[in-house]
TIVEX-356071 format. One record per residue (C-alpha): z, x, y; residue number from 1; residue in three letters. Coordinates in Angstrom, 3 decimals. Each point is the difference from the previous one (the first is absolute). Example, Ala and Ser with C-alpha at 12.3 -4.5 7.8 and 13.67 -1.06 7.14 Angstrom:
residues 2
<node z="7.800" x="12.300" y="-4.500" nr="1" rest="Ala"/>
<node z="-0.660" x="1.370" y="3.440" nr="2" rest="Ser"/>
This chain:
residues 112
<node z="-169.998" x="-43.414" y="45.462" nr="1" rest="Met"/>
<node z="-2.715" x="-0.385" y="-2.614" nr="2" rest="Lys"/>
<node z="-1.741" x="-3.081" y="-1.344" nr="3" rest="Lys"/>
<node z="-0.871" x="0.236" y="-3.668" nr="4" rest="Ile"/>
<node z="-2.552" x="-2.422" y="-1.412" nr="5" rest="Glu"/>
<node z="-0.626" x="0.032" y="-3.726" nr="6" rest="Ala"/>
<node z="-2.561" x="-2.030" y="-1.903" nr="7" rest="Ile"/>
<node z="1.007" x="-0.186" y="-3.653" nr="8" rest="Ile"/>
<node z="-0.549" x="-1.936" y="-3.207" nr="9" rest="Lys"/>
<node z="2.070" x="-3.217" y="0.024" nr="10" rest="Pro"/>
<node z="1.867" x="0.742" y="-3.241" nr="11" rest="Phe"/>
<node z="1.354" x="3.227" y="1.530" nr="12" rest="Lys"/>
<node z="1.791" x="-1.762" y="2.878" nr="13" rest="Leu"/>
<node z="3.420" x="-0.202" y="-1.655" nr="14" rest="Asp"/>
<node z="-0.082" x="3.668" y="-0.984" nr="15" rest="Glu"/>
<node z="-0.987" x="1.043" y="3.533" nr="16" rest="Val"/>
<node z="2.696" x="-2.223" y="1.524" nr="17" rest="Lys"/>
<node z="2.646" x="1.542" y="-2.276" nr="18" rest="Glu"/>
<node z="-1.195" x="3.542" y="0.739" nr="19" rest="Ala"/>
<node z="0.281" x="-0.648" y="3.743" nr="20" rest="Leu"/>
<node z="3.415" x="-1.596" y="-0.413" nr="21" rest="His"/>
<node z="1.171" x="3.049" y="-1.983" nr="22" rest="Asp"/>
<node z="-0.740" x="2.292" y="2.963" nr="23" rest="Ile"/>
<node z="1.725" x="-2.302" y="2.474" nr="24" rest="Gly"/>
<node z="-2.896" x="-2.002" y="1.419" nr="25" rest="Ile"/>
<node z="0.639" x="-3.712" y="-0.022" nr="26" rest="Ser"/>
<node z="-2.325" x="-1.572" y="2.560" nr="27" rest="Gly"/>
<node z="-3.554" x="-0.597" y="-1.183" nr="28" rest="Ile"/>
<node z="-2.693" x="-2.576" y="0.644" nr="29" rest="Thr"/>
<node z="-2.185" x="-1.111" y="-2.900" nr="30" rest="Val"/>
<node z="-3.388" x="-1.693" y="0.368" nr="31" rest="Leu"/>
<node z="-2.395" x="-1.272" y="-2.623" nr="32" rest="Glu"/>
<node z="-3.386" x="1.609" y="0.475" nr="33" rest="Ala"/>
<node z="-3.445" x="0.143" y="-1.567" nr="34" rest="Lys"/>
<node z="-2.453" x="2.823" y="0.229" nr="35" rest="Gly"/>
<node z="-1.841" x="2.731" y="-1.807" nr="36" rest="Phe"/>
<node z="-0.522" x="3.705" y="0.196" nr="37" rest="Gly"/>
<node z="-1.923" x="2.175" y="-2.385" nr="38" rest="Arg"/>
<node z="0.349" x="-2.500" y="-2.849" nr="39" rest="Gln"/>
<node z="-2.169" x="-2.483" y="1.987" nr="40" rest="Lys"/>
<node z="1.321" x="-3.040" y="-1.855" nr="41" rest="Gly"/>
<node z="-1.022" x="-0.973" y="-3.519" nr="42" rest="His"/>
<node z="-1.940" x="-2.590" y="-2.014" nr="43" rest="Thr"/>
<node z="1.764" x="-2.831" y="-1.849" nr="44" rest="Glu"/>
<node z="-1.128" x="-2.752" y="-2.326" nr="45" rest="Leu"/>
<node z="1.023" x="-3.600" y="0.760" nr="46" rest="Tyr"/>
<node z="-1.225" x="-2.927" y="-2.107" nr="47" rest="Arg"/>
<node z="-2.922" x="2.024" y="-1.231" nr="48" rest="Gly"/>
<node z="-1.144" x="1.112" y="3.448" nr="49" rest="Ala"/>
<node z="0.385" x="3.502" y="1.388" nr="50" rest="Glu"/>
<node z="1.215" x="0.453" y="3.528" nr="51" rest="Tyr"/>
<node z="1.014" x="2.960" y="2.121" nr="52" rest="Val"/>
<node z="3.556" x="0.286" y="1.284" nr="53" rest="Val"/>
<node z="-0.587" x="1.916" y="3.236" nr="54" rest="Asp"/>
<node z="3.589" x="0.122" y="1.164" nr="55" rest="Phe"/>
<node z="2.819" x="1.229" y="-2.203" nr="56" rest="Val"/>
<node z="3.536" x="-1.366" y="0.581" nr="57" rest="Pro"/>
<node z="2.304" x="2.546" y="1.627" nr="58" rest="Lys"/>
<node z="3.338" x="0.095" y="1.784" nr="59" rest="Val"/>
<node z="0.462" x="1.616" y="3.396" nr="60" rest="Lys"/>
<node z="3.410" x="1.413" y="0.858" nr="61" rest="Ile"/>
<node z="0.947" x="0.944" y="3.550" nr="62" rest="Glu"/>
<node z="3.121" x="1.837" y="1.106" nr="63" rest="Leu"/>
<node z="1.228" x="1.847" y="3.062" nr="64" rest="Ile"/>
<node z="2.206" x="3.035" y="-0.590" nr="65" rest="Val"/>
<node z="1.495" x="2.903" y="1.902" nr="66" rest="Glu"/>
<node z="-2.224" x="3.072" y="0.091" nr="67" rest="Asp"/>
<node z="2.434" x="1.797" y="-2.313" nr="68" rest="Thr"/>
<node z="-0.324" x="-2.725" y="-2.683" nr="69" rest="Gln"/>
<node z="-3.805" x="-0.241" y="0.020" nr="70" rest="Ala"/>
<node z="-0.786" x="2.687" y="-2.574" nr="71" rest="Ala"/>
<node z="2.617" x="-1.299" y="-2.458" nr="72" rest="Arg"/>
<node z="-1.245" x="-3.582" y="0.426" nr="73" rest="Ala"/>
<node z="-3.608" x="1.024" y="-0.640" nr="74" rest="Val"/>
<node z="1.059" x="1.991" y="-3.078" nr="75" rest="Glu"/>
<node z="2.033" x="-2.957" y="-1.322" nr="76" rest="Ala"/>
<node z="-2.910" x="-2.413" y="0.459" nr="77" rest="Ile"/>
<node z="-2.509" x="2.407" y="-1.508" nr="78" rest="Gln"/>
<node z="2.040" x="0.710" y="-3.125" nr="79" rest="Ser"/>
<node z="0.988" x="-3.658" y="-0.563" nr="80" rest="Ala"/>
<node z="-3.512" x="-1.405" y="0.550" nr="81" rest="Ala"/>
<node z="-1.842" x="2.607" y="-2.070" nr="82" rest="His"/>
<node z="-1.717" x="-1.120" y="-3.213" nr="83" rest="Thr"/>
<node z="-2.715" x="2.654" y="-0.150" nr="84" rest="Gly"/>
<node z="-2.733" x="-2.632" y="-0.028" nr="85" rest="Arg"/>
<node z="-2.577" x="-0.843" y="2.615" nr="86" rest="Ile"/>
<node z="1.291" x="-2.436" y="2.591" nr="87" rest="Gly"/>
<node z="3.549" x="1.377" y="0.263" nr="88" rest="Asp"/>
<node z="-0.270" x="-0.397" y="3.760" nr="89" rest="Gly"/>
<node z="0.431" x="1.913" y="3.218" nr="90" rest="Lys"/>
<node z="2.815" x="0.971" y="2.365" nr="91" rest="Ile"/>
<node z="-0.511" x="0.274" y="3.759" nr="92" rest="Phe"/>
<node z="2.489" x="1.591" y="2.406" nr="93" rest="Val"/>
<node z="-0.172" x="-0.489" y="3.751" nr="94" rest="Ser"/>
<node z="2.256" x="0.687" y="2.969" nr="95" rest="Thr"/>
<node z="1.875" x="-2.848" y="1.664" nr="96" rest="Ile"/>
<node z="0.655" x="0.300" y="3.701" nr="97" rest="Glu"/>
<node z="2.807" x="-2.530" y="0.253" nr="98" rest="Asp"/>
<node z="1.713" x="-2.889" y="-1.760" nr="99" rest="Ala"/>
<node z="1.922" x="-2.916" y="1.491" nr="100" rest="Ile"/>
<node z="2.368" x="-2.325" y="-1.842" nr="101" rest="Arg"/>
<node z="-0.736" x="-3.416" y="1.485" nr="102" rest="Ile"/>
<node z="3.459" x="-1.486" y="-0.624" nr="103" rest="Arg"/>
<node z="2.067" x="2.747" y="1.670" nr="104" rest="Thr"/>
<node z="-2.476" x="1.887" y="2.150" nr="105" rest="Gly"/>
<node z="0.832" x="3.286" y="-1.746" nr="106" rest="Glu"/>
<node z="-2.782" x="2.567" y="0.169" nr="107" rest="Thr"/>
<node z="-1.132" x="3.104" y="-1.856" nr="108" rest="Gly"/>
<node z="1.858" x="1.044" y="-3.150" nr="109" rest="Leu"/>
<node z="2.761" x="-2.554" y="0.704" nr="110" rest="Asp"/>
<node z="-2.592" x="-2.766" y="-0.437" nr="111" rest="Ala"/>
<node z="-0.998" x="1.041" y="-3.487" nr="112" rest="Ile"/>
């Protein structure tokens, strides 16, 4: 099993969700996040005063998939989240040792 974590722009969430649904992935977790990468935030003007916005709003998506689905899921996220501008985000893939469904006690692939 693979865990895929993607940090994307918030307005791309619906497109990413649809792209994952189209390839048969329905279970995702979505978290609101703030952070910065190379863009290092930006300066804004509020009531005549300048201030630095250090952390940019982002959305973090987490999903667990079978090894065979991982490449397609990453490709779906990447194509749906892409704008071509700085701050499009990142995708991280890691290996999951085990999963347990709390309600039934199922383990492994049966739990996801």
